[in-house]
MARZA-349947 format. One record per residue (C-alpha): residue in one letter; x, y, z; residue number from 1. Coordinates in steps of 0.2 Angstrom, whole numbers, plus 5000, padded with zeros to 4 digits. Example, Ala and Ser with C-alpha at 12.3 -4.5 7.8 and 13.67 -1.06 7.14 Angstrom:
 rest   xx   yy   zz  nr
    a 5062 4978 5039   1
    s 5068 4995 5036   2
END
This chain:
 rest   xx   yy   zz  nr
    m 5281 5388 5076   1
    s 5286 5406 5075   2
    k 5304 5410 5070   3
    p 5316 5418 5082   4
    g 5315 5437 5079   5
    k 5300 5436 5069   6
    t 5287 5436 5083   7
    k 5275 5451 5082   8
    p 5276 5462 5097   9
    k 5262 5462 5109  10
    c 5253 5476 5117  11
    p 5258 5476 5136  12
    v 5240 5479 5141  13
    g 5233 5465 5129  14
    e 5224 5477 5117  15
    t 5222 5471 5099  16
    r 5227 5489 5092  17
    c 5240 5498 5102  18
    e 5245 5515 5099  19
    w 5262 5513 5108  20
    l 5266 5499 5096  21
    d 5261 5509 5081  22
    e 5272 5523 5087  23
    i 5286 5511 5089  24
    g 5284 5506 5071  25
    k 5284 5524 5065  26
    l 5300 5528 5075  27
    r 5308 5512 5068  28
    q 5305 5517 5050  29
    q 5311 5535 5054  30
    v 5327 5528 5061  31
    g 5329 5517 5045  32
    e 5326 5533 5034  33
    l 5339 5544 5045  34
    s 5352 5531 5044  35
    e 5351 5530 5025  36
    l 5351 5549 5024  37
    v 5367 5549 5035  38
    s 5376 5537 5023  39
    t 5370 5544 5007  40
    d 5374 5558 4995  41
    a 5358 5568 4992  42
    l 5362 5574 4974  43
    t 5368 5557 4967  44
    g 5361 5544 4978  45
    l 5378 5537 4980  46
    f 5386 5533 4997  47
    n 5394 5548 5004  48
    f 5411 5552 5010  49
    r 5408 5547 5028  50
    h 5402 5529 5023  51
    f 5416 5528 5010  52
    k 5429 5529 5024  53
    t 5419 5517 5036  54
    m 5417 5504 5022  55
    l 5435 5506 5016  56
    q 5442 5503 5033  57
    a 5432 5488 5036  58
    e 5438 5480 5019  59
    m 5455 5485 5023  60
    d 5453 5476 5039  61
    r 5446 5461 5031  62
    s 5460 5460 5019  63
    k 5472 5459 5034  64
    r 5462 5444 5041  65
    s 5458 5435 5024  66
    g 5473 5439 5014  67
    i 5462 5443 4999  68
    p 5466 5461 4993  69
    t 5454 5476 4992  70
    s 5456 5488 4977  71
    l 5452 5506 4977  72
    v 5449 5517 4961  73
    m 5447 5536 4962  74
    v 5438 5545 4948  75
    d 5438 5564 4944  76
    v 5428 5572 4930  77
    d 5439 5580 4917  78
    h 5436 5599 4915  79
    f 5421 5600 4926  80
    k 5424 5618 4930  81
    t 5422 5622 4912  82
    v 5405 5613 4912  83
    n 5399 5623 4927  84
    d 5405 5639 4919  85
    t 5398 5636 4902  86
    h 5382 5629 4906  87
    g 5378 5633 4924  88
    h 5378 5623 4940  89
    e 5361 5615 4938  90
    v 5368 5607 4922  91
    g 5384 5602 4931  92
    n 5373 5593 4945  93
    q 5364 5584 4931  94
    a 5382 5579 4924  95
    l 5387 5572 4941  96
    k 5370 5562 4942  97
    h 5373 5555 4925  98
    l 5391 5550 4930  99
    a 5384 5542 4945 100
    d 5372 5531 4936 101
    i 5385 5525 4924 102
    l 5396 5520 4939 103
    k 5381 5511 4947 104
    g 5377 5503 4932 105
    e 5394 5496 4928 106
    v 5399 5487 4944 107
    r 5393 5472 4955 108
    t 5382 5474 4969 109
    t 5396 5470 4981 110
    d 5406 5485 4975 111
    i 5404 5501 4985 112
    v 5402 5517 4974 113
    c 5404 5533 4983 114
    r 5404 5552 4980 115
    y 5421 5557 4987 116
    g 5417 5576 4986 117
    g 5414 5589 4972 118
    e 5416 5580 4955 119
    e 5427 5566 4962 120
    f 5421 5548 4965 121
    a 5427 5533 4974 122
    i 5425 5514 4970 123
    v 5429 5501 4983 124
    f 5431 5483 4976 125
    p 5431 5471 4990 126
    e 5440 5455 4988 127
    t 5447 5460 4971 128
    h 5464 5460 4963 129
    l 5470 5476 4956 130
    n 5472 5470 4938 131
    l 5453 5465 4938 132
    a 5448 5482 4946 133
    v 5458 5491 4933 134
    k 5450 5482 4919 135
    v 5432 5487 4926 136
    a 5438 5505 4929 137
    d 5444 5507 4911 138
    r 5428 5500 4905 139
    i 5419 5512 4915 140
    r 5430 5526 4908 141
    e 5426 5521 4890 142
    e 5408 5520 4894 143
    i 5409 5538 4901 144
    a 5417 5544 4886 145
    s 5404 5536 4874 146
    r 5389 5542 4883 147
    p 5387 5561 4883 148
    l 5375 5570 4894 149
    q 5359 5572 4884 150
    l 5349 5588 4887 151
    i 5335 5596 4877 152
    d 5346 5608 4868 153
    v 5364 5602 4870 154
    e 5375 5587 4871 155
    i 5389 5587 4883 156
    g 5403 5576 4881 157
    l 5412 5570 4897 158
    t 5428 5560 4902 159
    a 5436 5555 4918 160
    s 5453 5552 4925 161
    m 5456 5538 4937 162
    g 5469 5532 4949 163
    a 5470 5515 4957 164
    s 5480 5504 4970 165
    v 5477 5489 4980 166
    y 5477 5485 4999 167
    m 5484 5468 5003 168
    k 5488 5457 5019 169
    t 5506 5463 5018 170
    s 5502 5482 5016 171
    v 5508 5494 5030 172
    l 5498 5510 5026 173
    d 5484 5517 5036 174
    i 5468 5522 5028 175
    e 5473 5540 5025 176
    e 5490 5534 5017 177
    f 5481 5522 5006 178
    i 5468 5535 5000 179
    d 5483 5547 4997 180
    s 5493 5534 4987 181
    v 5478 5532 4975 182
    d 5476 5551 4974 183
    k 5493 5552 4968 184
    y 5490 5541 4954 185
    l 5474 5551 4950 186
    y 5485 5566 4949 187
    e 5496 5557 4937 188
    a 5482 5553 4925 189
    k 5477 5571 4925 190
    q 5495 5576 4921 191
    s 5496 5562 4907 192
    g 5482 5571 4897 193
    r 5467 5565 4906 194
    n 5454 5552 4901 195
    c 5466 5538 4907 196
    i 5469 5527 4922 197
    c 5485 5526 4931 198
    h 5490 5513 4945 199
    i 5504 5505 4955 200
    d 5516 5495 4944 201
    y 5510 5477 4943 202
    s 5528 5471 4945 203
    e 5527 5478 4963 204
    l 5513 5466 4966 205
    r 5512 5447 4969 206
    a 5507 5437 4953 207
    v 5489 5433 4953 208
    t 5486 5415 4948 209
    e 5468 5412 4953 210
    v 5452 5421 4947 211
    g 5435 5419 4954 212
    a 5419 5417 4945 213
    d 5413 5435 4949 214
    e 5430 5442 4942 215
    r 5429 5432 4927 216
    a 5412 5438 4924 217
    m 5419 5456 4925 218
    l 5433 5453 4913 219
    l 5420 5446 4901 220
    n 5408 5461 4904 221
    k 5395 5448 4908 222
    d 5380 5449 4921 223
END
């Protein structure tokens, strides 16, 4: 017996090969490709700003319902203008793609990595307490610093500054206010000498008493 939703469409006039069904198949594929383009940054392959805001709002809403926090980390490449001015914009683009690869390689499949704009990135950590998100972000920061961009004739060292905060069931901020609060910690990291992460004081948050399997794996840097 065929499963619901898996039955192959039939030609309305009973032909074994139907040009209309072929056309519908092509249109469906094109719609899927366009949907991906709408949500993806062309340079880095990460999700774009539009998708970031959609997904962050969805996770904030889920935190309100479930009581499980959502953490947000903003990442900004240090001295990126110097990279562009010294080596050119094409090398700058390669640096951004290099950073994107590191970010994607260091998070879970459930985490949402986005290009926020310019040389700034955002990572949404669904159902993740802040202390664990900060540990992962700091590991990413160290990885960025230890993996320079390797070009044919030059090696370019990169570092990044980060800001982090958490949205909980008791939070009263809207999405713009939440993003702004994280941006303030990012600015604080820049002012503190760069290549560091600043975040809301843990003493202001409720104590975390339970850690799930995925979060333990992040802490131990395991797959």
